[in-house]
C-alpha positions in Angstrom: 30.0 -24.6 11.9 26.4 -26.0 10.3 24.2 -27.7 12.6 21.3 -30.2 11.9 19.5 -30.8 15.3 17.1 -33.5 15.1 14.9 -34.7 17.4 11.3 -37.4 18.0 13.0 -41.1 17.4 11.6 -43.2 19.8 10.2 -47.0 20.1 6.8 -48.0 18.4 4.4 -50.8 18.2 3.6 -51.8 14.2 1.1 -49.5 12.8 2.3 -46.5 14.8 2.8 -43.2 14.1 6.0 -40.9 14.7 7.0 -37.2 13.8 10.7 -36.6 13.5 12.1 -33.1 13.3 15.4 -31.1 12.0 16.4 -27.8 12.6 18.7 -25.8 11.2 20.1 -22.1 11.1 17.7 -20.0 8.0 20.7 -19.7 5.3 21.1 -23.6 5.3 16.8 -24.1 5.3 16.5 -21.7 2.5 19.0 -23.0 0.2 19.7 -26.5 0.6 17.2 -29.5 -0.3 16.7 -30.9 3.0 16.1 -34.5 3.5 15.9 -37.5 5.9 18.2 -41.0 5.3 17.8 -43.7 7.3 20.5 -46.6 7.9 19.8 -50.0 9.3 21.6 -52.3 11.1 24.1 -53.7 8.2 22.9 -52.0 5.7 23.6 -49.3 3.7 22.4 -45.7 4.1 19.1 -44.9 1.9 17.3 -41.8 1.4 13.7 -42.0 2.7 12.2 -38.7 1.6 13.6 -34.8 0.6 12.1 -32.0 0.1 13.7 -28.4 -2.1 13.0 -25.1 -1.3 10.5 -24.9 -3.5 8.6 -27.4 -1.6 8.7 -30.4 -4.4 9.2 -33.7 -2.7 10.5 -37.2 -3.6 10.0 -40.4 -1.5 11.6 -43.6 -1.5 9.1 -47.1 -3.2 9.3 -48.6 0.5 7.7 -45.2 2.3 5.4 -44.0 -0.3 1.8 -43.3 1.0 2.9 -43.5 4.4 5.7 -40.8 5.6 5.4 -37.1 4.6 8.3 -34.8 4.1 7.3 -30.8 4.9 9.0 -27.9 5.8 8.5 -24.9 8.2 9.9 -21.8 7.3 9.5 -19.9 10.1 10.9 -22.6 12.1 13.8 -23.4 10.0 12.5 -26.5 10.4 11.7 -29.7 8.2 9.9 -32.9 9.4 9.3 -36.5 8.8 5.7 -37.7 9.6 5.8 -41.6 9.6 2.5 -43.8 9.9 1.5 -47.2 9.2 4.9 -48.1 10.7 6.7 -51.4 9.7 9.3 -53.6 11.9 11.4 -52.7 8.5 11.5 -49.0 9.3 13.5 -49.8 12.4 17.3 -47.8 11.9 18.9 -44.9 12.9 17.1 -41.4 10.8 20.0 -38.8 9.7 18.9 -35.1 8.5 20.2 -34.6 5.7 20.9 -30.6 4.0 22.6 -30.7 0.3 24.0 -27.8 -1.4 22.2 -28.0 -5.5 25.4 -26.5 -7.0 27.8 -28.8 -5.9 26.0 -31.2 -4.0 28.0 -30.8 -0.1 25.7 -32.5 2.6 25.7 -32.0 6.0 24.2 -34.1 8.7 22.6 -34.5 11.6 23.9 -36.7 14.6 20.9 -39.5 13.9 17.7 -40.6 15.9 16.6 -43.9 16.7 13.9 -45.2 15.6 12.1 -49.0 16.5 9.2 -50.4 15.6 8.6 -53.5 17.1 5.8 -56.2 15.8 
């Protein structure tokens, strides 16, 4: 059973910062593309940022320059540093692990991020 354990969500005022963490097993961490997605009420889940095991990153246009994804191989953990938060960043954020050869996906349980203006 693949486990993605998220932490770090919460409430913050606009302009503030939060850091999300997602821990998993070494076998998943070494082989999968890790990413963060989010889903706001009434909206579809959208990709926020991804990072490959070669540390290549990709960001949604809406978070470019404000969010930063990183991974720590020693801790089998991926992070999402979120700065200059806006009210439109309010959503449930999900950690994702995607197997690159066949796109099998695993998801974390989700963590709520609420930004108040």
